C-alpha positions in Angstrom: -15.7 -13.5 -133.4 -19.2 -13.1 -131.2 -19.2 -17.1 -131.2 -16.0 -16.8 -129.6 -17.3 -14.4 -126.9 -20.5 -16.2 -126.4 -18.8 -19.5 -125.9 -18.3 -21.1 -122.6 -14.8 -21.5 -121.1 -15.3 -25.3 -121.5 -16.5 -24.8 -125.1 -12.9 -22.4 -125.7 -10.8 -25.0 -124.0 -12.1 -27.6 -126.5 -11.7 -25.5 -129.6 -8.1 -25.0 -128.4 -7.2 -28.6 -128.1 -8.8 -29.3 -131.5 -6.9 -26.4 -133.3 -3.6 -27.6 -131.7 -4.3 -31.2 -132.4 -5.1 -30.3 -136.1 -2.0 -28.2 -136.5 0.4 -31.2 -134.9 -1.3 -33.5 -137.8 -0.4 -30.9 -140.5 2.9 -30.5 -139.2 3.3 -34.3 -139.1 2.5 -34.9 -142.7 4.6 -31.9 -144.0 7.5 -33.0 -142.2 6.8 -36.7 -143.7 6.4 -35.5 -147.3 9.3 -32.8 -147.0 12.4 -34.5 -145.2 11.3 -36.0 -142.0 12.8 -39.1 -141.1 12.7 -42.0 -143.4 10.6 -45.0 -142.4 13.0 -48.0 -140.7 14.6 -50.1 -144.0 12.7 -53.7 -143.9 15.2 -56.3 -142.0 17.6 -57.8 -144.5 16.3 -61.1 -146.3 17.4 -64.2 -144.9 20.4 -65.9 -147.0 22.9 -68.6 -146.5 26.3 -67.6 -145.2 28.5 -67.6 -148.7 31.0 -70.2 -149.4 34.2 -68.9 -147.9 36.6 -68.2 -151.1 39.7 -70.7 -152.0 43.0 -68.9 -151.4 44.1 -67.0 -154.4 47.5 -68.5 -154.3 47.2 -72.1 -153.3 50.2 -72.0 -150.6 47.9 -69.5 -148.5 46.4 -72.8 -147.3 49.8 -74.8 -147.2 51.3 -72.5 -145.0 51.0 -72.0 -141.0 49.8 -75.7 -140.2 51.6 -78.4 -139.1 50.8 -81.5 -141.1 51.0 -85.1 -139.7 51.2 -87.9 -142.1 48.8 -90.7 -142.3 49.6 -94.5 -142.1 52.8 -94.4 -140.5 54.5 -97.3 -138.2 52.9 -97.4 -134.8 54.4 -95.1 -132.3 55.9 -92.7 -134.9 55.1 -89.3 -135.8 56.0 -87.7 -139.2 55.3 -83.9 -139.5 55.7 -81.3 -141.9 55.5 -77.4 -141.9 55.7 -75.0 -144.9 56.4 -71.3 -143.9 57.7 -68.8 -146.3 59.6 -71.0 -148.6 61.1 -73.2 -145.7 59.9 -76.8 -145.3 60.7 -78.5 -141.7 59.6 -81.4 -139.7 60.2 -84.7 -137.9 60.9 -87.5 -140.2 59.8 -90.1 -137.4 63.5 -90.4 -136.2 65.4 -87.2 -136.7 64.0 -83.5 -137.5 64.5 -82.3 -141.2 64.8 -78.8 -143.1 64.9 -77.8 -146.6 63.3 -75.3 -149.1 60.6 -75.0 -151.0 58.6 -73.5 -153.7 55.0 -73.1 -155.0 53.2 -71.7 -158.3 49.7 -70.4 -158.5 48.7 -73.9 -160.1 50.0 -75.9 -157.1 53.0 -77.2 -158.6 55.6 -77.6 -156.0 59.3 -78.2 -155.7 61.5 -79.1 -152.4 64.8 -79.0 -152.4 68.1 -79.1 -150.1 66.7 -81.4 -147.5 68.8 -82.1 -144.5 68.3 -83.9 -141.5 69.5 -85.2 -138.3 72.0 -88.4 -137.9 70.7 -90.0 -134.9 70.0 -93.5 -135.3 66.7 -95.6 -134.6 65.1 -99.1 -135.0 65.7 -100.2 -138.7 62.1 -100.0 -139.6 61.9 -96.2 -138.4 65.1 -95.6 -140.5 63.9 -97.1 -143.6 60.2 -95.1 -143.1 62.2 -91.9 -142.7 64.6 -92.7 -145.8 61.3 -93.5 -147.7 59.6 -90.4 -146.5 62.4 -88.2 -147.2 62.9 -89.4 -150.8 59.1 -89.1 -151.6 59.3 -85.4 -150.0 62.1 -84.3 -152.3 60.1 -85.7 -155.3 57.1 -83.8 -154.8 55.7 -82.3 -157.7 52.1 -80.6 -156.5 50.2 -80.6 -153.6 46.6 -80.1 -152.7 44.9 -79.1 -149.9 41.2 -79.4 -149.0 39.4 -78.5 -145.5 42.1 -80.2 -142.9 43.3 -82.6 -145.5 46.7 -82.3 -147.5 47.9 -84.4 -150.5 51.5 -84.0 -152.0 52.0 -85.9 -155.1 55.5 -87.2 -155.3 57.4 -89.1 -158.2 56.4 -92.5 -156.0 53.0 -91.7 -155.2 50.9 -89.5 -153.1 51.6 -88.7 -149.2 48.5 -88.0 -147.2 48.8 -85.5 -144.5 46.0 -84.0 -142.1 46.1 -80.7 -140.2 47.7 -81.5 -136.3 
């Protein structure tokens, strides 16, 4: 204790600062060793975005879009939409409606097609008749991105999302 009593005021201040600093250091070490805040996690490794999973039911990709038939006569538009078992659209001259069913293996059945009776030029009427006949004979479908293929009794109908 005699050293403390003989020390100057400046020396006493220095000793106090050193002791406080040592206590803070010991506290920091103990806090880290016994449950202090964990170090920050490293940033996640850069990875490519995962490929989107195809729908479990292929009809999910079929529904909710309007599909435009490719390779139609000039100035005509043939469309088809599939919504909860109902199929509808424009056959080029008249609107149509019907029912459809799909299976998890992308097979398809279209039934009860009905359309308007408005008359158009004969080439457009022939195109409409051929389209509705082919649509009614659809047996399966495939959706890839914004492309739809309906496999029918007379070949394939190619569509793109509108």
